[in-house]
C-alpha positions, 0 to 999 in steps of 0.5 A: 588831819594828823599829817596836816598838823605835823606839816603845819608845825614843821612849817611854823618852826622853819618859818619862825627860826628857833622861836616857836612862840609865834605858832602858839607853842609853849612849854607846859607849866611855864606860861601863865594865862593871868594878865601881866597886871596880876603880880600879887595873889591873895589867898584868904582862908577857904570857907568850909561848909562841911563838918570836917574839922579844920579842912579849910586850913589844910586845903588853903595851906596846900593851895598857897604852897602850890602857888609859891612853889610853882609861880613867880607871884607874891602870895599873901594870906588876905585880899587886901593889897592883892592884884588878884584874889583866889576865893575858895569854898569846900562845899561837901565831903563824903566818905562811903565804903567802896570795898568789903571784907569776908565778914561784910565789913567795909575794908576800903573807903572813898572820900569825895570832896567838892569845892567852888573856886574863883580867881578875881582880878581886883582892879578890873573887878572881873573873874579870871578863872572859876570852877563852881564844882570841882570834885576830887576823890581819894580811896583809903584802906581801913586797916588795923583789925582787932582780934574779932575782925572789926576795924580799929576806930583809931586806925580808921580816923588816921587813914581818913586824915591821911586821905584828906591830906593827899586829896588836898594836895591833888586839889591844890595841884589841879587848881594851880595848873588850871589857872596857869594853863587856862584849861 
């Protein structure tokens, strides 16, 4: 099977000259599965259904920055005047211990975020891309012990915020890649 695909690829290249676009090949990250009528994408603030303060701002900012950095689309913060609208909702966040130290205190935590995202074509009133259950996970160490071996609470919350920031960046990269490459 692999040899047949390789032979087919070579024949396709030879018959098409230098252009391989007729064979369905394209450079990863260079194309877009969005219709040509979508030139402006509105990305309003994501909805935050969790108790994590200001998470919607972090996630929305990361998604907008990823779209701006990787695409040719004009990104606006509202749905008005846009050809496409990306609607997002963070549905849950959980933080659970994933490792323990010798005193049986949590030394490492796993933070998991679940979200729902949909990209709509405003003019055609149709869904272009959606994923109702995106799940992202990030781990972080609870560093900074006091003399008693207990975890310092201020350090714990700092690590929590950093992990959410990294998680939001991974979330944004995945969403933009999925939309652009139609996976």
